C-alpha positions in Angstrom: 1.1 24.1 -1.3 3.4 21.3 0.0 2.7 17.7 -0.7 -0.3 16.5 1.3 -1.6 12.9 1.3 -5.2 12.9 2.2 -6.0 9.6 4.0 -6.0 8.1 7.5 -2.8 6.7 9.1 -4.1 3.1 9.0 -4.8 3.1 5.2 -2.5 0.6 3.4 -2.7 2.6 0.2 -2.1 5.9 1.9 0.9 4.3 3.5 2.1 3.2 0.1 2.2 6.8 -1.1 4.0 7.8 2.1 6.6 5.1 1.4 7.0 6.3 -2.1 7.6 9.9 -0.9 10.1 8.6 1.7 12.0 6.7 -0.9 12.2 9.7 -3.1 13.2 12.0 -0.2 10.1 14.2 -0.4 8.6 16.1 2.5 4.9 15.7 3.0 2.0 15.9 5.4 -0.8 13.4 5.7 -4.2 13.0 7.4 -7.9 13.5 7.0 -7.6 17.2 6.6 -6.9 19.8 4.0 -5.3 23.2 4.7 -6.0 22.7 8.4 -9.7 21.9 7.8 -11.0 18.4 8.7 -12.7 16.6 5.9 -15.4 14.1 6.8 -15.2 10.6 5.2 -17.2 10.4 2.0 -18.6 13.9 2.5 -19.4 16.2 -0.4 -16.0 17.8 0.2 -14.3 14.4 0.1 -16.1 13.4 -3.2 -15.1 16.7 -4.7 -11.5 15.3 -4.7 -12.3 11.6 -5.2 -15.6 10.9 -6.9 -15.9 7.5 -5.2 -15.0 8.8 -1.8 -11.8 6.8 -1.4 -8.2 7.4 -0.3 -5.5 8.4 -0.9 -5.7 11.7 -2.7 -2.5 13.7 -3.3 -2.6 17.5 -3.1 0.3 19.5 -4.6 0.2 23.2 -5.6 -3.0 23.5 -7.6 -3.3 19.9 -8.5 -5.0 17.0 -6.8 -4.6 13.4 -7.9 -6.5 10.3 -6.8 -5.7 6.6 -7.2 -2.5 5.3 -5.8 -0.7 4.3 -9.0 -1.5 7.6 -10.6 -0.3 9.5 -7.6 3.1 7.8 -7.6 3.5 8.3 -11.3 2.6 11.9 -10.8 5.3 12.1 -8.1 7.9 10.7 -10.5 6.9 13.3 -13.2 6.7 16.3 -10.8 9.9 15.3 -9.0 12.0 13.5 -11.6 15.0 13.4 -9.2 15.4 10.0 -7.5 12.8 8.5 -9.9 11.7 5.0 -8.9 10.6 4.3 -12.5 12.7 1.5 -14.0 14.8 2.6 -17.0 14.5 -0.7 -19.0 11.2 -1.0 -20.8 10.8 -4.7 -19.9 11.2 -4.0 -16.2 8.9 -1.0 -16.4 6.2 -3.1 -17.8 6.8 -5.7 -15.1 6.4 -3.1 -12.4 3.3 -1.7 -14.0 1.7 -5.1 -14.3 2.4 -6.0 -10.7 1.4 -2.6 -9.4 -2.0 -3.0 -11.1 -2.4 -6.5 -9.8 -1.5 -5.4 -6.3 -4.1 -2.6 -6.0 -6.8 -4.9 -7.5 -6.4 -8.7 -6.8 -3.9 -8.7 -4.0 -5.5 -5.8 -2.1 -8.9 -7.6 -2.3 -7.5 -11.0 -1.2 -5.3 -9.8 1.6 -6.9 -6.5 2.8 -10.6 -6.2 1.8 -11.6 -9.9 2.3 -9.3 -10.9 5.1 -7.6 -8.2 7.1 -10.7 -6.0 7.3 -12.7 -9.0 8.3 -10.4 -10.1 11.2 -8.8 -6.8 12.3 -10.5 -3.9 10.6 -12.1 -1.0 12.5 -15.6 -2.2 11.4 -15.0 -5.9 11.7 -18.0 -8.0 12.7 -18.5 -9.1 16.3 -19.0 -12.7 15.1 -17.3 -13.9 12.0 -19.0 -16.6 10.0 -16.6 -19.6 10.0 -17.2 -20.4 6.3 -16.5 -16.9 5.3 -13.3 -16.9 7.3 -12.2 -20.2 5.9 -12.7 -19.0 2.4 -10.8 -15.8 3.0 -7.9 -17.7 4.6 -7.6 -20.1 1.6 -7.5 -17.0 -0.7 -4.7 -15.5 1.4 -2.7 -18.7 1.2 -3.2 -18.8 -2.6 -2.2 -15.2 -3.0 0.9 -15.5 -0.9 2.0 -18.5 -3.0 1.7 -16.3 -6.1 3.7 -13.5 -4.5 6.4 -16.0 -3.3 6.9 -17.3 -6.9 7.2 -13.7 -8.2 9.6 -12.7 -5.5 11.8 -15.8 -6.0 15.3 -15.0 -4.8 15.2 -11.3 -5.8 15.7 -8.6 -3.2 12.6 -6.7 -4.5 9.3 -7.9 -5.9 10.2 -7.0 -9.5 13.9 -7.6 -9.5 17.0 -5.8 -8.3 15.6 -2.4 -7.4 12.9 -0.9 -5.2 9.8 0.1 -7.1 6.2 1.1 -6.8 5.3 -2.6 -6.5 7.3 -2.7 -3.2 5.6 0.4 -1.9 2.2 -1.2 -2.6 2.9 -4.7 -1.2 4.8 -3.8 2.0 2.0 -2.2 4.0 -0.3 -5.2 3.2 2.3 -7.7 4.4 3.2 -5.6 7.4 -0.4 -5.7 8.6 -0.8 -9.4 7.7 2.3 -10.2 9.8 0.7 -8.5 12.8 -2.5 -10.4 12.8 -2.4 -12.5 16.0 -4.3 -15.6 14.9 -1.9 -17.0 12.1 1.8 -16.7 11.5 1.2 -16.2 7.8 4.7 -15.2 6.8 6.2 -18.0 8.9 4.8 -20.3 6.2 6.6 -18.3 3.5 10.1 -17.5 4.6 11.1 -15.6 1.5 8.2 -13.2 2.0 9.1 -13.0 5.7 12.7 -12.1 4.9 11.5 -9.6 2.3 9.2 -7.9 4.8 12.1 -7.7 7.3 14.2 -5.9 4.7 11.4 -3.5 3.9 10.7 -2.7 7.5 14.4 -2.0 8.1 14.6 0.6 5.3 14.4 4.2 6.5 11.1 4.5 4.7 9.8 1.4 6.5 10.9 2.7 9.9 9.1 6.0 9.2 5.8 4.6 7.9 5.1 1.0 9.0 3.8 -0.5 12.3 0.6 0.0 14.2 -1.2 3.3 13.5 -0.5 6.0 16.0 
């Protein structure tokens, strides 16, 4: 079986796995189906592959792997050519630290608590002003942390593209498309970083509004 990424087009984390595959030069398919069969969200079939009914899940040969970081590490093991794993131990630890923080803290602050609130498919008709204000403050605080980490480096963890960039880019891409606030206009280094990521072949293939 070829590589198949189970997850909807709009999922930031499914897009992260797609970016990782693109950067490694791997062919893949994606979508809410398996072997041509549609799988309902959080159905019994879905939970057979991810016990918490989440995405993405990677299918390859007889294996299936869930959780984004584990998926990308699997890809580097199964396809060691064009590995995106840093060679130096110190850089590898840095990438692992930030990759963990991105799928927990940053994903919560930028995606779960803000983007899904203002632009998600199930967003409320009326948004509580206090909830929105709190979410916006957290976005600003999180972007400040990311800006410090990026500094003047071309990539989040230094000189080379890594899993951390594949995780962060879809979040910033959506954030930049929210109509209400020019978030990255306040953070020019992050704005320039996103422009570079969008211009990469992987970004051109994956990013933008869902089809």
